[in-house]
Legacy VTK file of the C-alpha trace (Angstrom):
# vtk DataFile Version 3.0
C-alpha trace
ASCII
DATASET POLYDATA
POINTS 421 float
0.000 0.000 0.000
3.089 2.210 0.245
2.968 3.508 -3.344
-0.641 4.669 -3.068
0.421 7.762 -1.120
1.688 9.423 -4.296
-1.814 9.221 -5.796
-3.512 11.076 -2.935
-3.856 14.864 -3.018
-5.072 17.686 -0.820
-8.028 19.555 -2.320
-8.130 23.276 -1.472
-11.112 25.553 -2.089
-12.296 28.948 -0.909
-14.463 27.094 1.607
-11.949 24.695 3.119
-9.890 21.592 2.388
-10.474 17.931 1.614
-8.797 14.981 -0.061
-8.818 13.512 -3.570
-7.095 10.619 -5.295
-6.216 9.107 -8.645
-6.939 5.513 -9.649
-5.229 3.268 -12.164
-5.975 4.037 -15.846
-7.941 7.253 -15.205
-6.862 10.826 -15.940
-9.079 12.581 -13.396
-9.027 12.866 -9.609
-11.935 11.628 -7.490
-13.276 13.428 -4.428
-16.543 14.156 -2.623
-19.004 16.586 -4.156
-19.420 18.377 -0.827
-15.655 19.071 -0.760
-15.795 21.164 -3.950
-19.437 22.314 -3.743
-19.692 25.938 -4.892
-16.464 25.818 -6.923
-15.719 25.053 -10.552
-11.963 25.630 -10.269
-10.004 24.465 -7.210
-6.390 23.843 -6.220
-4.840 20.430 -5.587
-1.584 19.886 -3.733
0.746 16.897 -4.023
3.096 15.520 -1.348
5.883 17.845 -2.481
3.557 20.816 -1.814
3.313 21.600 -5.510
-0.057 23.108 -6.343
-2.046 22.701 -9.540
-5.281 24.117 -10.915
-8.133 21.621 -11.212
-11.311 22.032 -13.249
-14.403 20.388 -11.806
-15.531 18.092 -14.630
-18.373 16.040 -13.117
-20.541 16.231 -10.023
-23.123 13.810 -8.679
-24.534 15.416 -5.516
-26.789 12.465 -4.686
-23.863 10.026 -4.539
-21.571 12.799 -3.213
-18.861 12.295 -5.826
-16.981 14.664 -8.121
-14.283 14.269 -10.790
-11.518 16.858 -11.222
-9.504 17.440 -14.370
-5.910 18.441 -13.588
-4.066 19.077 -16.830
-0.632 19.049 -15.151
-1.260 15.600 -13.623
-2.626 13.762 -16.656
0.697 12.045 -17.273
1.006 11.000 -13.635
-0.141 7.400 -13.296
-2.628 6.610 -10.556
-1.728 3.675 -8.297
-4.979 3.007 -6.422
-6.644 -0.118 -7.768
-10.333 -0.628 -8.540
-11.914 -4.079 -8.613
-15.679 -4.523 -8.504
-15.253 -8.193 -7.565
-13.351 -7.394 -4.369
-15.623 -8.334 -1.487
-15.836 -6.063 1.537
-16.549 -8.010 4.713
-17.095 -7.304 8.403
-13.967 -6.860 10.561
-11.540 -6.611 7.622
-8.860 -3.940 8.062
-9.238 -0.644 6.255
-7.042 2.441 6.083
-8.325 6.022 5.896
-5.913 8.157 3.838
-6.157 11.924 3.773
-5.490 15.360 5.185
-7.649 15.761 8.334
-8.374 19.400 9.182
-6.030 20.386 6.342
-3.043 18.997 8.248
-0.259 16.918 6.629
-1.074 13.510 5.189
-2.107 10.830 7.662
-3.268 7.224 7.606
-5.616 5.851 10.269
-6.405 2.175 10.672
-9.715 0.562 11.533
-12.018 -2.298 10.659
-15.188 -2.561 8.612
-18.088 -2.457 11.044
-20.677 -2.909 8.297
-20.144 -3.256 4.528
-23.743 -2.151 3.810
-24.863 0.447 6.339
-28.085 2.145 5.129
-28.123 5.923 5.652
-30.211 8.563 3.910
-31.383 6.177 1.224
-27.982 4.737 0.294
-25.691 1.991 1.595
-22.255 2.937 2.927
-19.200 1.141 4.243
-19.053 1.806 7.975
-15.753 1.745 9.865
-14.493 2.480 13.355
-11.436 4.295 11.918
-11.184 7.990 12.776
-12.700 10.167 10.041
-12.433 13.940 10.340
-13.181 16.958 8.139
-10.381 17.065 5.570
-10.458 13.268 5.146
-13.550 13.704 2.979
-12.987 12.559 -0.594
-9.965 10.426 0.267
-9.581 6.704 -0.399
-10.509 4.024 2.101
-8.108 1.197 1.188
-7.486 -2.423 2.097
-4.078 -3.993 2.826
-3.348 -4.461 -0.884
-4.077 -0.889 -1.936
-7.488 -1.692 -3.420
-10.259 0.864 -3.032
-12.871 -0.112 -0.461
-14.692 3.222 -0.519
-14.441 6.997 -0.722
-14.320 8.489 2.749
-17.068 10.938 3.607
-17.433 12.909 6.825
-20.622 14.708 5.857
-22.599 12.781 8.473
-21.664 15.099 11.312
-24.199 13.556 13.655
-22.235 10.283 13.659
-20.003 9.711 16.698
-16.857 7.529 16.683
-17.725 6.024 13.308
-16.700 6.752 9.745
-18.402 6.101 6.439
-17.293 5.480 2.892
-19.096 5.544 -0.449
-18.922 1.930 -1.658
-16.254 1.124 -4.242
-18.888 -0.377 -6.535
-20.754 2.952 -6.555
-17.509 4.712 -7.490
-16.832 2.260 -10.323
-20.322 2.858 -11.738
-19.740 6.621 -11.822
-16.426 6.090 -13.632
-17.963 3.700 -16.178
-20.810 6.130 -16.903
-18.438 9.048 -17.490
-16.990 8.909 -21.012
-15.948 12.401 -22.087
-12.714 13.832 -23.456
-13.529 17.499 -22.835
-13.607 19.248 -19.461
-17.073 20.783 -19.441
-18.771 21.065 -16.064
-21.329 18.245 -16.008
-24.050 17.425 -13.485
-25.080 13.782 -13.433
-28.716 12.836 -13.020
-28.862 9.843 -10.725
-32.296 8.923 -12.041
-31.382 8.259 -15.692
-27.541 8.425 -15.564
-27.425 11.227 -18.144
-25.370 14.405 -17.845
-26.482 18.034 -17.995
-24.130 20.853 -18.986
-26.596 23.745 -19.159
-27.923 25.354 -15.980
-31.387 23.953 -15.399
-33.767 22.909 -12.630
-34.608 19.698 -14.495
-32.699 16.891 -16.205
-32.759 17.455 -19.966
-33.234 13.709 -20.516
-35.798 12.482 -17.960
-37.130 15.657 -16.336
-35.929 14.724 -12.856
-35.475 17.785 -10.641
-31.973 19.224 -10.173
-31.031 21.556 -7.343
-30.073 24.728 -9.197
-27.376 25.433 -6.581
-25.122 22.740 -8.120
-24.501 25.136 -11.027
-23.731 28.103 -8.798
-20.310 29.111 -7.515
-19.572 30.050 -3.935
-20.021 33.768 -3.344
-16.817 35.162 -1.928
-16.777 37.775 0.809
-15.774 41.359 0.053
-12.575 40.682 2.002
-11.844 37.648 -0.199
-12.375 39.612 -3.413
-10.205 42.438 -2.104
-7.377 40.104 -1.076
-7.457 38.130 -4.324
-7.289 41.340 -6.333
-4.113 42.209 -4.415
-2.649 38.753 -5.042
-3.421 39.049 -8.752
-1.615 42.402 -8.863
1.312 40.717 -7.096
1.437 38.253 -9.990
0.282 35.069 -8.241
-2.808 32.977 -8.923
-5.144 33.479 -5.949
-6.786 30.077 -6.431
-3.431 28.391 -5.821
-2.933 30.506 -2.696
-6.177 29.545 -0.977
-5.839 27.669 2.292
-9.489 27.706 3.392
-12.225 30.261 3.951
-10.761 33.791 4.011
-7.232 32.405 4.382
-4.357 32.494 1.874
-0.825 31.138 2.070
1.918 31.281 -0.562
5.633 31.747 -1.100
6.999 35.025 -2.363
10.518 34.034 -3.284
11.742 32.154 -0.219
9.304 33.740 2.265
5.976 32.165 3.168
3.218 34.760 3.418
-0.131 34.300 5.171
-3.190 36.547 4.888
-6.309 36.056 7.001
-8.840 37.707 9.284
-8.530 37.651 13.042
-10.337 38.797 16.203
-13.864 37.825 15.097
-13.308 39.093 11.550
-12.497 42.621 12.720
-8.940 42.797 11.381
-7.068 41.975 8.207
-3.777 40.346 9.113
-0.779 39.635 6.859
2.342 38.014 8.241
5.434 36.053 7.309
7.781 33.938 9.463
11.230 35.015 8.318
14.122 33.543 10.313
15.044 31.707 13.484
16.877 33.631 16.175
20.635 32.963 16.236
22.194 31.103 19.171
24.371 34.054 20.157
25.127 37.760 19.500
21.499 38.812 19.872
22.184 42.414 20.940
22.499 44.096 17.530
19.675 41.998 16.079
17.247 42.925 18.861
18.201 46.586 18.526
17.356 46.459 14.821
14.038 44.673 15.415
12.989 47.140 18.128
13.909 50.138 15.979
11.068 49.224 13.606
12.697 50.345 10.385
10.061 48.821 8.095
6.841 50.847 8.546
3.914 50.306 8.024
4.964 46.794 9.070
5.995 45.517 12.472
8.914 43.235 13.188
8.427 40.915 16.118
9.580 37.705 17.766
7.422 34.743 18.647
8.621 31.279 19.669
12.258 32.189 18.813
11.258 33.196 15.309
11.330 36.595 13.588
8.091 37.736 11.939
7.067 40.668 9.805
3.399 41.576 10.174
0.754 44.034 9.044
-2.648 44.636 10.633
-5.504 46.927 9.740
-9.192 47.098 10.600
-11.426 45.426 8.027
-13.438 48.613 7.683
-10.372 50.173 6.004
-10.919 48.101 2.847
-14.264 49.910 2.418
-12.759 53.349 3.000
-10.578 55.808 1.113
-7.593 53.830 2.457
-8.414 50.678 0.461
-5.728 51.284 -2.203
-3.188 51.980 0.525
-4.107 48.699 2.262
-3.901 46.741 -0.984
-0.456 48.207 -1.682
0.634 47.302 1.863
-0.342 43.646 1.337
1.582 43.469 -1.927
4.662 45.157 -0.510
4.665 42.998 2.637
5.203 39.929 0.465
8.057 41.625 -1.378
9.593 42.948 1.857
9.437 39.511 3.504
11.382 37.984 0.625
14.007 40.711 1.031
14.268 40.582 4.835
14.793 36.847 5.296
17.961 37.152 3.223
18.935 40.312 5.107
18.677 38.628 8.530
20.534 35.580 7.255
23.429 37.555 5.730
23.692 40.297 8.390
22.990 38.478 11.639
23.529 34.805 10.755
19.867 33.848 11.267
18.775 30.570 9.722
15.783 30.669 7.423
12.501 29.784 9.154
11.213 26.261 8.765
8.369 27.627 6.621
10.727 29.134 4.037
10.839 27.662 0.564
14.547 26.902 0.956
13.830 24.633 3.913
10.774 23.153 2.200
13.011 22.032 -0.648
15.566 20.573 1.764
12.874 18.657 3.661
11.350 17.331 0.443
14.764 16.324 -0.917
15.493 14.321 2.237
11.970 12.905 2.178
12.273 11.852 -1.464
15.677 10.281 -0.857
14.238 8.332 2.086
11.304 7.104 -0.004
13.645 6.043 -2.817
15.835 4.203 -0.322
12.792 2.414 1.108
11.719 1.370 -2.393
15.188 -0.048 -3.086
15.136 -1.959 0.216
11.657 -3.323 -0.500
12.640 -4.425 -4.012
15.863 -6.066 -2.904
14.294 -7.886 0.055
11.449 -9.107 -2.162
14.061 -10.506 -4.544
15.577 -12.468 -1.675
12.195 -14.088 -1.031
11.166 -14.867 -4.603
14.400 -15.629 -6.459
15.453 -19.190 -7.257
19.063 -18.426 -6.346
20.934 -20.665 -3.946
21.002 -19.767 -0.225
24.685 -18.826 -0.556
23.919 -16.301 -3.318
21.096 -14.880 -1.216
23.462 -14.490 1.723
25.927 -12.602 -0.480
23.181 -10.183 -1.622
21.996 -9.749 1.934
25.522 -8.881 3.043
25.762 -6.307 0.235
22.567 -4.649 1.464
23.993 -4.461 4.973
27.361 -3.100 3.804
25.546 -0.439 1.736
23.706 0.527 4.966
20.364 -0.155 3.319
19.293 -2.431 6.179
20.035 -2.411 9.891
22.182 -4.988 11.669
19.053 -6.384 13.342
17.319 -6.871 9.953
20.488 -8.400 8.541
20.715 -10.974 11.337
17.015 -11.783 11.157
16.980 -12.346 7.378
20.251 -14.260 7.599
18.635 -16.700 10.036
15.637 -17.066 7.708
17.892 -18.006 4.786
19.978 -20.382 6.901
16.784 -22.129 8.067
16.145 -23.162 4.464
19.361 -25.166 4.276
LINES 1 422
421 0 1 2 3 4 5 6 7 8 9 10 11 12 13 14 15 16 17 18 19 20 21 22 23 24 25 26 27 28 29 30 31 32 33 34 35 36 37 38 39 40 41 42 43 44 45 46 47 48 49 50 51 52 53 54 55 56 57 58 59 60 61 62 63 64 65 66 67 68 69 70 71 72 73 74 75 76 77 78 79 80 81 82 83 84 85 86 87 88 89 90 91 92 93 94 95 96 97 98 99 100 101 102 103 104 105 106 107 108 109 110 111 112 113 114 115 116 117 118 119 120 121 122 123 124 125 126 127 128 129 130 131 132 133 134 135 136 137 138 139 140 141 142 143 144 145 146 147 148 149 150 151 152 153 154 155 156 157 158 159 160 161 162 163 164 165 166 167 168 169 170 171 172 173 174 175 176 177 178 179 180 181 182 183 184 185 186 187 188 189 190 191 192 193 194 195 196 197 198 199 200 201 202 203 204 205 206 207 208 209 210 211 212 213 214 215 216 217 218 219 220 221 222 223 224 225 226 227 228 229 230 231 232 233 234 235 236 237 238 239 240 241 242 243 244 245 246 247 248 249 250 251 252 253 254 255 256 257 258 259 260 261 262 263 264 265 266 267 268 269 270 271 272 273 274 275 276 277 278 279 280 281 282 283 284 285 286 287 288 289 290 291 292 293 294 295 296 297 298 299 300 301 302 303 304 305 306 307 308 309 310 311 312 313 314 315 316 317 318 319 320 321 322 323 324 325 326 327 328 329 330 331 332 333 334 335 336 337 338 339 340 341 342 343 344 345 346 347 348 349 350 351 352 353 354 355 356 357 358 359 360 361 362 363 364 365 366 367 368 369 370 371 372 373 374 375 376 377 378 379 380 381 382 383 384 385 386 387 388 389 390 391 392 393 394 395 396 397 398 399 400 401 402 403 404 405 406 407 408 409 410 411 412 413 414 415 416 417 418 419 420
């Protein structure tokens, strides 16, 4: 199941976050309808924190499924396997994969409590695994990486249980969808036809359609104001969204966050710049306290240097609105300048949130994953090859000498091979 992680993505909209995934032999991503409801273009993020634009291509509100077309990911092969003949049974292990509460990727383990739990007119897979907002739209998998269901957390009245849309329901939606273009389509669950034109009724059978499925989420005045500023800065605001009235992006090496605070009374823009150095703090603190970057404030929190800007939300309705918009744009530019300044002048390391450190973390992470794949491949060869025990021992020793396995693993596998003699 290890390789399935690369096929699971965070879905980010103006209303919040969820999870989506890609299956074998399909170009599109699958998620819940309620994750992307009110949006026709969303952002998806991979495990390297790269973000891509996704067009909503199909929605079926009744089944709570949606398909997303991501042009930049069409050549990326999905690894999650579909099989309509795979039986789902009580007490079998399942794994919930996703991004709960928008946090980093997690996997939670549980068992199937019921493979056919009736709720609201449909049957769902019920599990005791923890399911939280943000997991919605992610894959519920078995030990082999086969899809058991699509996790949904829309049943908020449920306590200590999770639910998944059955894999057979997902396969039906995939089989019914045969289009090469990326028009926004609403599926009628009554006759299985698709409607592209806004209508209250299915064009094929006349079944009623909730007109809201054609409508996009109405952004707040604050959201429109902020996204205008981001556009002027030269970044795509859709790719910067991190939830309702919250944006996060890198300007150069600096990570910038924009949001409302104090019961939506204030607009706040901030950027974590650098960590405090271990010594020689005097000159640095003097510079920070001198506040040489108005209208911004330099400050320290949790041994980290921040640059921040705050203004009352009423200012974006006033004659100061252009001044505020300019301040947001220039904060991003100033943050990218200052993190280098503090590094070069006072020896401050870049903050963990900086793009430089993100790349370092991802490089180490990728190297670790590649190493694990090599270990898995080589150890599998030791189990399946027809080579003599002596040849297997030689390969095992090579793995140990290359520091690909620990001494404990080496001794354990050595005993296993010797037991075959």
